[in-house]
C-alpha positions in Angstrom: 166.9 68.6 68.0 166.6 67.3 64.5 164.8 69.3 62.0 165.7 67.2 59.0 162.6 67.4 56.8 163.1 69.2 53.2 160.8 71.9 53.4 162.6 73.7 56.4 164.7 76.5 55.9 167.7 78.1 57.9 165.4 81.3 58.4 162.7 79.3 59.6 164.6 77.5 62.2 166.4 80.7 63.0 163.2 82.4 63.6 161.8 79.2 65.6 164.8 78.9 67.9 164.7 82.8 68.6 160.9 82.4 69.5 161.7 79.4 71.7 164.8 81.1 73.4 162.6 84.2 74.4 159.9 81.8 75.4 162.5 80.3 77.8 164.0 83.4 78.9 160.3 84.8 79.8 159.4 81.8 81.7 162.8 81.5 83.8 164.6 85.1 83.6 166.8 84.0 86.6 167.9 80.9 84.8 168.1 81.4 80.9 169.2 84.5 78.7 168.8 84.6 74.9 170.7 88.0 74.2 174.3 87.5 73.7 175.4 90.4 76.0 177.9 89.2 78.5 176.8 91.2 81.1 173.5 89.4 81.2 174.7 85.7 80.9 176.7 85.3 84.2 175.2 82.1 86.0 172.7 81.5 83.4 172.1 79.2 80.2 172.5 81.4 77.1 170.0 79.7 74.3 172.2 80.7 71.2 169.3 80.8 68.9 171.8 82.7 66.1 173.6 79.6 65.4 170.8 78.6 63.0 172.6 80.0 59.9 174.1 78.1 57.0 177.3 80.0 57.5 177.9 79.5 61.2 180.8 77.1 62.3 179.2 75.5 65.5 181.1 72.4 66.4 179.2 69.3 66.1 178.6 66.4 68.4 181.8 64.4 69.1 184.0 67.4 68.3 187.1 67.6 70.4 187.7 71.1 72.0 190.8 73.1 71.4 191.9 73.3 75.1 195.0 72.6 77.4 192.9 69.2 78.4 190.7 68.6 75.4 187.3 67.7 76.1 184.6 66.5 73.5 181.4 67.9 72.9 179.3 64.9 73.9 175.4 64.5 73.8 173.9 64.1 77.2 170.9 62.6 78.8 168.2 64.5 80.8 169.1 62.4 83.8 172.8 63.6 83.4 171.7 67.6 83.4 169.6 66.8 86.4 172.6 65.0 88.3 174.7 68.1 87.2 172.2 70.6 88.6 171.7 68.5 91.7 175.3 68.0 92.6 176.0 71.6 91.5 179.2 70.1 89.6 179.7 71.0 86.2 182.2 68.3 85.7 179.6 65.8 85.8 179.2 67.1 82.0 182.9 67.2 81.0 184.1 64.6 79.1 187.8 63.3 77.6 188.1 61.4 74.4 188.8 58.2 76.3 185.7 58.7 78.4 183.6 59.3 75.3 184.8 56.2 73.6 183.9 54.2 76.7 180.5 55.8 77.1 179.5 55.4 73.4 180.6 51.6 73.9 178.5 51.5 76.9 175.4 53.5 76.0 175.6 53.6 72.1 175.5 56.9 70.2 172.9 59.4 71.9 173.2 61.6 68.9 172.3 58.7 66.3 168.6 59.7 66.1 169.4 63.0 64.5 170.2 61.3 61.1 166.6 59.2 61.4 164.0 61.0 63.3 161.8 63.4 61.3 160.7 66.8 63.1 158.8 69.6 62.0 158.3 72.9 63.0 154.8 73.4 64.7 152.2 75.3 62.6 151.9 77.9 65.6 155.3 79.4 65.0 156.3 82.1 62.6 158.9 79.8 61.4 156.3 77.4 59.8 
């Protein structure tokens, strides 16, 4: 989610992300976890709110992962996420470099709006 307005700080986004992660965890505790302990994460989606810091080195979209078969960090659509869940097949969301190049050629850059869409933290959060 782009938060590219000039008046938003890393501290605000970190608090907002933490609150959001906790809200998801409370709403779906069997599916979502917001705490880092590996014993809590198995079979769940970790919302890693702690990445909202200026010193973190999280890779960005379209970065190649350092693995034996390099895959690419790729923006996906909600329909693709739903298909992955429906088919119970994580490979639906795994893309190689060549696949990503074909994908962007067909669909365009799904990450492009991050540079232009302006989002703001809601006034109901402690981060605003």
